[in-house]
C-alpha positions as CSV (number, residue, x, y, z in Angstrom):
1,X,22.2,-12.3,-17.4
2,X,22.8,-12.2,-13.6
3,X,24.5,-9.3,-12.0
4,X,27.9,-10.4,-10.5
5,X,28.2,-10.5,-6.7
6,X,30.1,-7.5,-5.3
7,X,29.1,-5.3,-8.3
8,X,28.2,-1.7,-7.6
9,X,24.7,-0.9,-8.8
10,X,22.2,2.0,-9.2
11,X,18.5,1.0,-9.4
12,X,15.0,2.3,-9.8
13,X,12.0,0.5,-8.3
14,X,8.5,1.2,-9.5
15,X,5.8,0.4,-7.0
16,X,2.2,0.3,-8.3
17,X,-1.0,-0.5,-6.6
18,X,-4.1,1.4,-5.6
19,X,-2.6,4.8,-6.3
20,X,-3.2,7.0,-9.3
21,X,0.4,6.6,-10.5
22,X,3.3,4.4,-9.6
23,X,5.7,5.5,-6.9
24,X,9.3,5.4,-8.1
25,X,12.3,4.8,-5.7
26,X,16.0,5.3,-6.5
27,X,19.0,3.8,-4.7
28,X,22.5,2.6,-5.1
29,X,24.7,0.0,-3.4
30,X,26.6,-3.2,-3.7
31,X,25.3,-6.7,-4.6
32,X,25.9,-8.9,-1.6
33,X,23.9,-12.0,-2.8
34,X,22.7,-13.5,-6.1
35,X,20.2,-16.3,-6.2
36,X,19.1,-18.0,-9.5
37,X,15.4,-18.5,-9.7
38,X,13.9,-21.9,-10.7
39,X,12.5,-20.3,-13.9
40,X,15.6,-19.5,-15.9
41,X,16.9,-16.9,-16.9
42,X,15.5,-15.1,-13.8
43,X,17.5,-14.2,-10.8
44,X,17.2,-12.4,-7.5
45,X,19.7,-10.1,-5.8
46,X,20.3,-8.6,-2.3
47,X,21.7,-5.1,-2.3
48,X,23.5,-3.4,0.6
49,X,22.5,0.2,0.0
50,X,25.2,2.9,0.4
51,X,22.6,5.5,1.3
52,X,18.9,5.5,2.0
53,X,16.5,4.6,-0.8
54,X,14.6,7.8,-1.8
55,X,11.5,8.6,-3.7
56,X,11.9,10.2,-7.1
57,X,9.8,13.4,-6.9
58,X,7.3,13.5,-9.8
59,X,7.8,16.5,-12.2
60,X,5.0,19.0,-11.6
61,X,4.8,21.8,-14.2
62,X,4.5,25.3,-12.9
63,X,1.0,26.7,-12.8
64,X,0.6,28.8,-15.9
65,X,-2.2,31.0,-14.5
Protein backbone atom coordinates (compact mmCIF):
# COMPACT_ATOMS: atom_id res chain seq x y z
CA UNK A 1 0.00 0.00 0.00
CA UNK A 2 1.50 3.35 -1.04
CA UNK A 3 1.97 6.13 1.50
CA UNK A 4 -0.29 9.09 0.66
CA UNK A 5 1.38 12.31 -0.48
CA UNK A 6 1.64 15.00 2.26
CA UNK A 7 1.68 12.31 5.00
CA UNK A 8 3.98 12.84 7.97
CA UNK A 9 6.39 9.92 8.34
CA UNK A 10 9.12 8.60 10.62
CA UNK A 11 11.61 6.23 9.02
CA UNK A 12 14.66 4.06 9.63
CA UNK A 13 17.12 3.28 6.83
CA UNK A 14 19.53 0.37 7.18
CA UNK A 15 22.68 0.65 5.03
CA UNK A 16 24.81 -2.45 4.60
CA UNK A 17 27.93 -3.04 2.64
CA UNK A 18 31.53 -3.79 3.46
CA UNK A 19 31.14 -2.99 7.14
CA UNK A 20 30.87 -5.40 10.05
CA UNK A 21 27.29 -4.37 10.77
CA UNK A 22 24.68 -2.23 9.02
CA UNK A 23 24.55 1.50 9.71
CA UNK A 24 21.06 2.60 10.75
CA UNK A 25 19.76 6.10 10.10
CA UNK A 26 16.59 7.68 11.50
CA UNK A 27 14.58 10.61 10.20
CA UNK A 28 11.19 12.24 9.96
CA UNK A 29 9.43 14.48 7.50
CA UNK A 30 6.62 14.84 4.99
CA UNK A 31 6.03 12.85 1.80
CA UNK A 32 6.32 15.28 -1.14
CA UNK A 33 6.15 12.80 -4.04
CA UNK A 34 4.93 9.24 -4.59
CA UNK A 35 5.82 7.25 -7.71
CA UNK A 36 4.49 3.79 -8.46
CA UNK A 37 7.13 1.33 -9.66
CA UNK A 38 6.65 -0.79 -12.77
CA UNK A 39 6.69 -3.91 -10.60
CA UNK A 40 3.49 -3.60 -8.56
CA UNK A 41 2.90 -3.30 -5.61
CA UNK A 42 6.20 -1.42 -5.12
CA UNK A 43 6.40 2.36 -4.91
CA UNK A 44 8.98 5.09 -4.25
CA UNK A 45 8.64 8.22 -2.13
CA UNK A 46 10.48 11.51 -1.79
CA UNK A 47 10.53 12.89 1.74
CA UNK A 48 11.18 16.48 2.80
CA UNK A 49 12.94 16.01 6.13
CA UNK A 50 11.93 18.26 9.01
CA UNK A 51 15.35 17.84 10.66
CA UNK A 52 18.66 16.23 9.65
CA UNK A 53 18.82 12.46 9.25
CA UNK A 54 20.94 11.06 12.08
CA UNK A 55 22.71 7.79 12.79
CA UNK A 56 21.23 5.54 15.45
CA UNK A 57 24.05 4.92 17.87
CA UNK A 58 24.60 1.20 18.43
CA UNK A 59 24.07 -0.04 21.96
CA UNK A 60 27.41 -0.81 23.54
CA UNK A 61 27.23 -2.59 26.91
CA UNK A 62 29.34 -1.22 29.74
CA UNK A 63 32.69 -2.94 30.23
CA UNK A 64 32.18 -5.43 33.04
CA UNK A 65 35.85 -5.61 34.04
